[in-house]
C-alpha positions as a Markdown table, in Angstrom:
| # | Residue | x | y | z |
|---|---|---|---|---|
| 1 | Unk | -13.2 | 324.4 | -260.9 |
| 2 | Unk | -15.1 | 325.2 | -264.1 |
| 3 | Unk | -16.7 | 328.6 | -264.8 |
| 4 | Unk | -20.2 | 327.7 | -263.6 |
| 5 | Unk | -18.8 | 326.4 | -260.3 |
| 6 | Unk | -17.0 | 329.7 | -259.8 |
| 7 | Unk | -20.2 | 331.6 | -260.6 |
| 8 | Unk | -22.1 | 329.5 | -258.1 |
| 9 | Unk | -19.6 | 330.1 | -255.4 |
| 10 | Unk | -19.9 | 333.9 | -255.8 |
| 11 | Unk | -23.7 | 333.7 | -255.9 |
| 12 | Unk | -23.8 | 331.7 | -252.7 |
| 13 | Unk | -21.7 | 334.4 | -251.0 |
| 14 | Unk | -23.9 | 337.4 | -252.1 |
| 15 | Unk | -26.2 | 337.0 | -249.1 |
| 16 | Unk | -27.5 | 340.6 | -249.0 |
| 17 | Unk | -29.3 | 340.4 | -252.4 |
| 18 | Unk | -29.3 | 336.8 | -253.7 |
| 19 | Unk | -30.2 | 336.3 | -257.4 |
| 20 | Unk | -32.7 | 333.5 | -257.1 |
| 21 | Unk | -33.1 | 333.0 | -260.9 |
| 22 | Unk | -29.3 | 332.7 | -261.5 |
| 23 | Unk | -28.9 | 330.4 | -258.4 |
| 24 | Unk | -31.6 | 328.1 | -259.7 |
| 25 | Unk | -30.1 | 327.9 | -263.1 |
| 26 | Unk | -26.6 | 327.1 | -261.7 |
| 27 | Unk | -28.0 | 324.6 | -259.3 |
| 28 | Unk | -30.1 | 322.9 | -261.9 |
| 29 | Unk | -26.9 | 322.5 | -263.9 |
| 30 | Unk | -25.4 | 320.3 | -261.2 |
| 31 | Unk | -22.7 | 322.8 | -260.2 |
| 32 | Unk | -23.0 | 322.4 | -256.4 |
| 33 | Unk | -20.0 | 320.1 | -256.4 |
| 34 | Unk | -17.5 | 319.1 | -253.7 |
| 35 | Unk | -15.1 | 321.7 | -255.1 |
| 36 | Unk | -17.6 | 324.5 | -254.4 |
| 37 | Unk | -18.3 | 323.1 | -251.0 |
| 38 | Unk | -14.6 | 322.9 | -250.1 |
| 39 | Unk | -14.1 | 326.5 | -251.3 |
| 40 | Unk | -17.0 | 327.7 | -249.1 |
| 41 | Unk | -15.4 | 326.1 | -246.0 |
| 42 | Unk | -11.9 | 327.2 | -246.9 |
| 43 | Unk | -13.1 | 330.8 | -247.0 |
| 44 | Unk | -15.4 | 330.6 | -244.0 |
| 45 | Unk | -18.5 | 331.2 | -246.2 |
| 46 | Unk | -20.4 | 327.9 | -245.5 |
| 47 | Unk | -22.8 | 329.6 | -243.1 |
| 48 | Unk | -23.5 | 332.4 | -245.6 |
| 49 | Unk | -24.2 | 329.8 | -248.3 |
| 50 | Unk | -26.7 | 328.0 | -246.0 |
| 51 | Unk | -28.4 | 331.4 | -245.3 |
| 52 | Unk | -28.7 | 332.2 | -249.0 |
| 53 | Unk | -30.2 | 328.8 | -249.9 |
| 54 | Unk | -32.6 | 328.9 | -247.0 |
| 55 | Unk | -33.7 | 332.5 | -247.8 |
| 56 | Unk | -34.3 | 331.6 | -251.5 |
| 57 | Unk | -36.0 | 328.4 | -250.7 |
| 58 | Unk | -33.5 | 326.3 | -252.6 |
| 59 | Unk | -32.0 | 324.0 | -249.9 |
| 60 | Unk | -33.6 | 321.0 | -251.6 |
| 61 | Unk | -31.8 | 321.9 | -254.9 |
| 62 | Unk | -28.4 | 320.6 | -253.5 |
| 63 | Unk | -27.6 | 317.1 | -252.5 |
| 64 | Unk | -27.9 | 315.9 | -248.9 |
| 65 | Unk | -24.2 | 316.0 | -248.0 |
| 66 | Unk | -23.8 | 319.5 | -249.3 |
| 67 | Unk | -27.0 | 320.6 | -247.5 |
| 68 | Unk | -26.1 | 318.9 | -244.1 |
| 69 | Unk | -22.6 | 320.2 | -244.2 |
| 70 | Unk | -23.5 | 323.9 | -244.6 |
| 71 | Unk | -26.4 | 323.6 | -242.2 |
| 72 | Unk | -24.1 | 322.1 | -239.5 |
| 73 | Unk | -21.6 | 324.9 | -240.2 |
| 74 | Unk | -24.4 | 327.5 | -239.6 |
| 75 | Unk | -25.5 | 325.8 | -236.3 |
| 76 | Unk | -21.9 | 325.6 | -235.1 |
| 77 | Unk | -21.3 | 329.3 | -236.0 |
| 78 | Unk | -24.3 | 330.3 | -233.8 |
| 79 | Unk | -22.8 | 328.4 | -230.8 |
| 80 | Unk | -19.4 | 329.8 | -231.4 |
| 81 | Unk | -20.8 | 333.4 | -231.5 |
| 82 | Unk | -22.5 | 332.9 | -228.2 |
| 83 | Unk | -19.2 | 332.0 | -226.6 |
| 84 | Unk | -17.4 | 334.7 | -228.5 |
| 85 | Unk | -19.8 | 337.5 | -227.4 |
| 86 | Unk | -19.2 | 336.4 | -223.8 |
| 87 | Unk | -15.5 | 336.7 | -224.3 |
| 88 | Unk | -15.9 | 340.1 | -225.9 |
| 89 | Unk | -17.8 | 341.3 | -222.8 |
| 90 | Unk | -15.1 | 340.0 | -220.5 |
| 91 | Unk | -12.3 | 341.6 | -222.5 |
| 92 | Unk | -14.1 | 345.0 | -222.7 |
| 93 | Unk | -14.2 | 345.1 | -218.9 |
| 94 | Unk | -10.4 | 344.5 | -218.8 |
| 95 | Unk | -9.7 | 347.2 | -221.4 |
| 96 | Unk | -12.0 | 349.7 | -219.8 |
| 97 | Unk | -10.1 | 349.3 | -216.6 |
| 98 | Unk | -6.9 | 350.4 | -218.4 |
| 99 | Unk | -8.4 | 353.8 | -219.0 |
| 100 | Unk | -6.9 | 354.2 | -222.5 |
| 101 | Unk | -8.4 | 354.9 | -225.9 |
| 102 | Unk | -9.0 | 351.7 | -227.8 |
| 103 | Unk | -11.5 | 350.1 | -230.3 |
| 104 | Unk | -12.5 | 346.5 | -231.0 |
| 105 | Unk | -12.1 | 345.6 | -234.6 |
| 106 | Unk | -13.6 | 343.3 | -237.2 |
| 107 | Unk | -15.3 | 340.2 | -235.9 |
| 108 | Unk | -16.0 | 341.6 | -232.4 |
| 109 | Unk | -18.7 | 343.7 | -234.1 |
| 110 | Unk | -19.3 | 341.9 | -237.4 |
| 111 | Unk | -20.3 | 338.5 | -235.9 |
| 112 | Unk | -23.4 | 340.2 | -234.5 |
| 113 | Unk | -24.0 | 342.4 | -237.6 |
| 114 | Unk | -24.5 | 339.4 | -239.9 |
| 115 | Unk | -27.6 | 337.1 | -239.8 |
| 116 | Unk | -27.2 | 334.4 | -237.3 |
| 117 | Unk | -24.8 | 331.6 | -238.2 |
| 118 | Unk | -23.1 | 333.5 | -241.0 |
| 119 | Unk | -20.0 | 335.1 | -239.5 |
| 120 | Unk | -17.6 | 333.9 | -236.8 |
| 121 | Unk | -14.3 | 335.1 | -235.4 |
| 122 | Unk | -11.4 | 333.1 | -234.0 |
| 123 | Unk | -10.0 | 336.0 | -231.9 |
| 124 | Unk | -10.6 | 339.6 | -230.8 |
| 125 | Unk | -8.6 | 342.4 | -232.4 |
| 126 | Unk | -7.9 | 345.6 | -230.5 |
| 127 | Unk | -6.7 | 348.8 | -231.9 |
| 128 | Unk | -4.7 | 351.0 | -229.5 |
| 129 | Unk | -1.9 | 353.6 | -229.5 |
| 130 | Unk | 1.7 | 352.2 | -229.4 |
| 131 | Unk | 2.4 | 353.8 | -226.1 |
| 132 | Unk | -0.5 | 352.0 | -224.5 |
| 133 | Unk | 0.6 | 348.5 | -225.5 |
| 134 | Unk | 2.6 | 348.0 | -222.3 |
| 135 | Unk | -0.2 | 348.9 | -220.0 |
| 136 | Unk | -2.7 | 346.7 | -221.7 |
| 137 | Unk | -0.2 | 343.8 | -222.0 |
| 138 | Unk | 0.3 | 343.9 | -218.2 |
| 139 | Unk | -3.4 | 344.0 | -217.5 |
| 140 | Unk | -4.0 | 341.0 | -219.8 |
| 141 | Unk | -1.3 | 339.0 | -218.1 |
| 142 | Unk | -2.8 | 339.8 | -214.7 |
| 143 | Unk | -6.1 | 338.4 | -216.1 |
| 144 | Unk | -4.5 | 335.1 | -216.9 |
| 145 | Unk | -3.4 | 335.7 | -220.6 |
| 146 | Unk | -0.1 | 334.3 | -221.9 |
| 147 | Unk | 1.6 | 335.3 | -225.1 |
| 148 | Unk | 2.0 | 332.5 | -227.7 |
| 149 | Unk | 0.3 | 330.5 | -230.3 |
| 150 | Unk | -2.2 | 327.6 | -230.5 |
| 151 | Unk | -0.6 | 324.6 | -232.3 |
| 152 | Unk | -2.3 | 321.3 | -232.6 |
| 153 | Unk | -4.9 | 322.5 | -230.0 |
| 154 | Unk | -2.1 | 323.1 | -227.5 |
| 155 | Unk | -0.5 | 326.3 | -226.3 |
| 156 | Unk | 3.1 | 327.1 | -227.3 |
| 157 | Unk | 4.7 | 330.1 | -225.5 |
| 158 | Unk | 6.2 | 332.7 | -227.7 |
| 159 | Unk | 9.9 | 333.3 | -227.5 |
| 160 | Unk | 11.4 | 336.7 | -226.7 |
| 161 | Unk | 12.6 | 336.9 | -230.3 |
| 162 | Unk | 9.1 | 336.3 | -231.7 |
| 163 | Unk | 7.6 | 338.9 | -229.4 |
| 164 | Unk | 10.2 | 341.5 | -230.5 |
| 165 | Unk | 9.9 | 340.6 | -234.2 |
| 166 | Unk | 6.1 | 340.9 | -234.2 |
| 167 | Unk | 6.2 | 344.3 | -232.7 |
| 168 | Unk | 8.9 | 345.5 | -235.1 |
| 169 | Unk | 7.7 | 344.0 | -238.4 |
| 170 | Unk | 3.9 | 343.4 | -238.1 |
| 171 | Unk | 2.5 | 346.3 | -236.2 |
| 172 | Unk | 0.8 | 344.0 | -233.7 |
| 173 | Unk | 1.8 | 341.9 | -230.7 |
| 174 | Unk | 2.1 | 338.1 | -230.5 |
| 175 | Unk | -1.4 | 336.9 | -229.5 |
| 176 | Unk | -2.5 | 336.9 | -225.9 |
| 177 | Unk | -4.3 | 333.6 | -225.1 |
| 178 | Unk | -6.4 | 332.6 | -222.1 |
| 179 | Unk | -8.2 | 329.3 | -221.5 |
| 180 | Unk | -11.9 | 329.8 | -221.2 |
| 181 | Unk | -13.4 | 326.4 | -220.6 |
| 182 | Unk | -16.3 | 327.4 | -222.7 |
| 183 | Unk | -17.9 | 324.5 | -224.7 |
| 184 | Unk | -17.3 | 325.9 | -228.2 |
| 185 | Unk | -14.5 | 328.5 | -227.8 |
| 186 | Unk | -11.9 | 326.8 | -225.7 |
| 187 | Unk | -9.4 | 329.7 | -225.8 |
| 188 | Unk | -9.8 | 333.4 | -226.0 |
| 189 | Unk | -7.1 | 334.9 | -228.3 |
| 190 | Unk | -6.5 | 338.7 | -228.3 |
| 191 | Unk | -4.4 | 340.6 | -230.8 |
| 192 | Unk | -3.2 | 344.1 | -230.0 |
| 193 | Unk | -2.9 | 346.2 | -233.1 |
| 194 | Unk | -0.9 | 349.4 | -232.9 |
| 195 | Unk | -0.3 | 350.1 | -236.6 |
| 196 | Unk | -2.4 | 350.1 | -239.7 |
| 197 | Unk | 0.1 | 348.2 | -241.9 |
| 198 | Unk | 3.0 | 345.8 | -241.6 |
| 199 | Unk | 5.5 | 348.7 | -241.6 |
| 200 | Unk | 4.5 | 349.8 | -238.1 |
| 201 | Unk | 3.8 | 353.3 | -239.3 |
| 202 | Unk | 1.4 | 356.2 | -239.7 |
| 203 | Unk | 0.8 | 356.9 | -236.0 |
| 204 | Unk | -1.3 | 360.1 | -236.9 |
| 205 | Unk | -3.9 | 358.2 | -238.8 |
| 206 | Unk | -4.3 | 355.6 | -236.1 |
| 207 | Unk | -4.7 | 358.2 | -233.4 |
| 208 | Unk | -7.2 | 360.1 | -235.5 |
| 209 | Unk | -9.3 | 356.9 | -235.7 |
| 210 | Unk | -9.1 | 356.4 | -232.0 |
| 211 | Unk | -10.3 | 359.9 | -231.3 |
| 212 | Unk | -13.7 | 359.1 | -233.0 |
| 213 | Unk | -14.7 | 355.8 | -231.4 |
| 214 | Unk | -18.3 | 354.9 | -230.5 |
| 215 | Unk | -20.0 | 352.6 | -228.1 |
| 216 | Unk | -22.5 | 350.1 | -229.6 |
| 217 | Unk | -24.7 | 347.5 | -227.9 |
| 218 | Unk | -24.5 | 343.9 | -228.9 |
| 219 | Unk | -27.0 | 341.8 | -226.8 |
| 220 | Unk | -25.9 | 342.3 | -223.2 |
| 221 | Unk | -22.5 | 343.7 | -224.2 |
| 222 | Unk | -21.6 | 347.3 | -224.8 |
| 223 | Unk | -18.4 | 347.6 | -226.9 |
| 224 | Unk | -16.2 | 350.4 | -228.2 |
| 225 | Unk | -15.7 | 350.4 | -231.9 |
| 226 | Unk | -14.4 | 352.8 | -234.6 |
| 227 | Unk | -16.8 | 355.3 | -236.2 |
| 228 | Unk | -18.5 | 353.5 | -239.2 |
| 229 | Unk | -16.4 | 355.0 | -242.0 |
| 230 | Unk | -13.2 | 354.4 | -240.0 |
| 231 | Unk | -14.3 | 350.9 | -239.2 |
| 232 | Unk | -14.8 | 350.2 | -242.9 |
| 233 | Unk | -11.4 | 351.8 | -243.8 |
| 234 | Unk | -9.6 | 349.7 | -241.2 |
| 235 | Unk | -11.1 | 346.6 | -242.8 |
| 236 | Unk | -9.7 | 347.9 | -246.2 |
| 237 | Unk | -6.3 | 348.6 | -244.7 |
| 238 | Unk | -6.1 | 345.2 | -243.1 |
| 239 | Unk | -7.3 | 343.4 | -246.3 |
| 240 | Unk | -4.9 | 345.4 | -248.5 |
| 241 | Unk | -2.0 | 344.6 | -246.2 |
| 242 | Unk | -2.6 | 340.9 | -246.5 |
| 243 | Unk | -3.4 | 340.9 | -250.3 |
| 244 | Unk | -0.2 | 342.8 | -251.2 |
| 245 | Unk | 2.4 | 341.3 | -248.8 |
| 246 | Unk | 4.3 | 338.3 | -250.2 |
| 247 | Unk | 4.3 | 336.0 | -247.1 |
| 248 | Unk | 0.5 | 336.1 | -247.0 |
| 249 | Unk | 0.3 | 335.1 | -250.6 |
| 250 | Unk | 2.7 | 332.2 | -250.0 |
| 251 | Unk | 0.5 | 331.0 | -247.1 |
| 252 | Unk | -2.6 | 331.4 | -249.3 |
| 253 | Unk | -4.1 | 333.7 | -246.7 |
| 254 | Unk | -4.1 | 336.8 | -248.9 |
| 255 | Unk | -7.6 | 336.7 | -250.3 |
| 256 | Unk | -9.8 | 334.9 | -247.8 |
| 257 | Unk | -13.2 | 335.6 | -249.1 |
| 258 | Unk | -15.1 | 336.4 | -246.0 |
| 259 | Unk | -13.1 | 339.6 | -245.6 |
| 260 | Unk | -14.4 | 340.9 | -249.0 |
| 261 | Unk | -17.9 | 339.9 | -247.9 |
| 262 | Unk | -17.5 | 342.1 | -244.8 |
| 263 | Unk | -17.0 | 345.2 | -247.0 |
| 264 | Unk | -19.8 | 344.1 | -249.3 |
| 265 | Unk | -22.1 | 343.8 | -246.3 |
| 266 | Unk | -21.2 | 347.1 | -244.8 |
| 267 | Unk | -21.7 | 349.0 | -248.0 |
| 268 | Unk | -25.2 | 347.9 | -248.8 |
| 269 | Unk | -27.4 | 350.9 | -249.9 |
| 270 | Unk | -24.6 | 353.4 | -250.2 |
| 271 | Unk | -25.2 | 356.3 | -252.4 |
| 272 | Unk | -22.7 | 358.4 | -254.4 |
| 273 | Unk | -22.5 | 361.0 | -251.7 |
| 274 | Unk | -21.6 | 358.3 | -249.2 |
| 275 | Unk | -18.8 | 357.1 | -251.4 |
| 276 | Unk | -17.5 | 360.6 | -251.8 |
| 277 | Unk | -17.4 | 361.1 | -248.0 |
| 278 | Unk | -15.6 | 357.8 | -247.7 |
| 279 | Unk | -13.0 | 358.8 | -250.2 |
| 280 | Unk | -12.5 | 362.2 | -248.4 |
| 281 | Unk | -11.9 | 360.4 | -245.1 |
| 282 | Unk | -9.6 | 357.9 | -246.8 |
| 283 | Unk | -7.5 | 360.7 | -248.1 |
| 284 | Unk | -7.4 | 362.3 | -244.7 |
| 285 | Unk | -6.0 | 359.1 | -243.3 |
| 286 | Unk | -3.7 | 358.5 | -246.3 |
| 287 | Unk | -5.6 | 355.3 | -247.2 |
| 288 | Unk | -6.7 | 356.1 | -250.7 |
| 289 | Unk | -4.9 | 353.2 | -252.3 |
| 290 | Unk | -6.2 | 350.7 | -249.7 |
| 291 | Unk | -9.7 | 351.9 | -250.4 |
| 292 | Unk | -9.3 | 351.7 | -254.1 |
| 293 | Unk | -8.0 | 348.1 | -253.9 |
| 294 | Unk | -11.0 | 347.0 | -251.8 |
| 295 | Unk | -13.7 | 348.8 | -253.7 |
| 296 | Unk | -12.3 | 347.4 | -257.0 |
| 297 | Unk | -12.3 | 343.9 | -255.6 |
| 298 | Unk | -15.7 | 344.0 | -254.1 |
| 299 | Unk | -17.1 | 345.6 | -257.2 |
| 300 | Unk | -15.7 | 342.7 | -259.3 |
| 301 | Unk | -16.8 | 339.9 | -256.9 |
| 302 | Unk | -20.3 | 341.2 | -256.2 |
| 303 | Unk | -21.1 | 343.3 | -259.2 |
| 304 | Unk | -21.5 | 346.5 | -257.1 |
| 305 | Unk | -20.9 | 349.9 | -258.9 |
| 306 | Unk | -18.5 | 351.1 | -256.2 |
| 307 | Unk | -15.9 | 352.9 | -258.4 |
| 308 | Unk | -18.4 | 355.1 | -260.2 |
| 309 | Unk | -17.1 | 358.2 | -258.6 |
| 310 | Unk | -13.7 | 357.1 | -257.5 |
| 311 | Unk | -11.3 | 356.2 | -260.4 |
| 312 | Unk | -7.7 | 355.2 | -259.9 |
| 313 | Unk | -5.1 | 357.3 | -261.7 |
| 314 | Unk | -2.7 | 355.4 | -264.1 |
| 315 | Unk | -0.1 | 355.4 | -261.3 |
| 316 | Unk | -2.5 | 354.1 | -258.8 |
| 317 | Unk | -3.7 | 351.4 | -261.2 |
| 318 | Unk | 0.0 | 350.2 | -261.4 |
| 319 | Unk | 0.4 | 350.4 | -257.6 |
| 320 | Unk | -2.7 | 348.3 | -257.1 |
| 321 | Unk | -1.1 | 345.4 | -258.8 |
| 322 | Unk | 2.1 | 345.5 | -256.7 |
| 323 | Unk | 3.1 | 343.2 | -253.9 |
| 324 | Unk | 5.8 | 343.9 | -251.3 |
| 325 | Unk | 8.3 | 341.3 | -250.0 |
| 326 | Unk | 9.5 | 343.0 | -246.7 |
| 327 | Unk | 12.2 | 340.5 | -245.8 |
| 328 | Unk | 13.6 | 340.4 | -249.3 |
| 329 | Unk | 13.2 | 344.2 | -249.9 |
| 330 | Unk | 11.7 | 343.4 | -253.3 |
| 331 | Unk | 8.6 | 344.4 | -255.2 |
| 332 | Unk | 6.5 | 342.2 | -257.4 |
| 333 | Unk | 3.7 | 342.9 | -259.7 |
| 334 | Unk | 0.6 | 340.8 | -260.7 |
| 335 | Unk | 0.4 | 340.0 | -264.4 |
| 336 | Unk | -3.3 | 339.4 | -263.9 |
| 337 | Unk | -5.2 | 342.6 | -263.0 |
| 338 | Unk | -8.6 | 341.0 | -262.5 |
| 339 | Unk | -9.3 | 340.1 | -258.8 |
| 340 | Unk | -11.8 | 337.4 | -259.6 |
| 341 | Unk | -9.3 | 335.5 | -261.8 |
| 342 | Unk | -6.6 | 336.0 | -259.1 |
| 343 | Unk | -8.9 | 334.6 | -256.4 |
| 344 | Unk | -9.7 | 331.4 | -258.4 |
| 345 | Unk | -6.1 | 330.9 | -259.5 |
| 346 | Unk | -4.5 | 327.6 | -258.2 |
| 347 | Unk | -1.3 | 329.4 | -257.3 |
| 348 | Unk | -1.2 | 333.2 | -257.1 |
| 349 | Unk | 2.6 | 333.1 | -256.8 |
| 350 | Unk | 2.7 | 332.1 | -260.4 |
| 351 | Unk | 0.9 | 335.3 | -261.4 |
| 352 | Unk | 3.7 | 337.5 | -260.0 |
| 353 | Unk | 6.8 | 339.0 | -261.7 |
| 354 | Unk | 9.6 | 340.8 | -260.0 |
| 355 | Unk | 9.7 | 344.6 | -260.6 |
| 356 | Unk | 13.3 | 345.6 | -261.6 |
| 357 | Unk | 15.0 | 348.0 | -259.3 |
């Protein structure tokens, strides 16, 4: 992709405050190419792009195939979200019956927070304490869930070894999957998260978050979610985990753009005092580095002044470029510090160098 195509991609993702003049100039330059279209779909941003072009009155500035593709993505997203919300309502009843503290994460709330057709979710993530995993697992199995993976649209049961390894190394269970027979969401997949990072650690921070949950209303559903700042910090922790763990980089799942857009969306209209409170809470939860990574990235992608009162120390700046390889017990470092250039790199593995010792 050339520089103008990259700029167009970023402008099409900035749905909260689209720059119509810049969009028009980029579109007039013929930059709405198949490369931009493919990148939108690969990063689950096609629905957002449709919303941006419709809101700015520039749908007719892209060719028919580009326009129809993102319009159909938006329509499908709406249907998927209707099915997804019904699944969230069903799951909430099962979790409430367990009588344990928990919170629904990420898409369970965000799919309804975005404008219609912009955000979807393939699963439902649940945060709970490690000691409650067994109770919830038993309840889900009684409700018809099985542990395993969807491959080629078919269910493959997890082996005992996979179940053990996921608990030990990922801080989450192997997915629980249940056939729904819904028209657009054929299977409900539930991930039980009992750690804030891949190391299966920091139980105190997790329980602090669970002690501050709130109930919100989404249509006909009432769901339990984290307190707003904790919700945002959990997104930061999850994104940081993926962006700085080598297996995710190898799979090219380390910088999926919609996850940065989630943070951008939630931080609209924030003032300096809001950022200071967020930093204070991050330090309480020992998530300062995770927050710095995400604020720096979102600032670079969306031109938001998020680091105006939160500056990394030189040691933190070095740590923000580091990547962990858990299986190899090695550390790597990005030679490229700029998150925008990293995102558009053809192979981010080529940007890494091993840190001696």
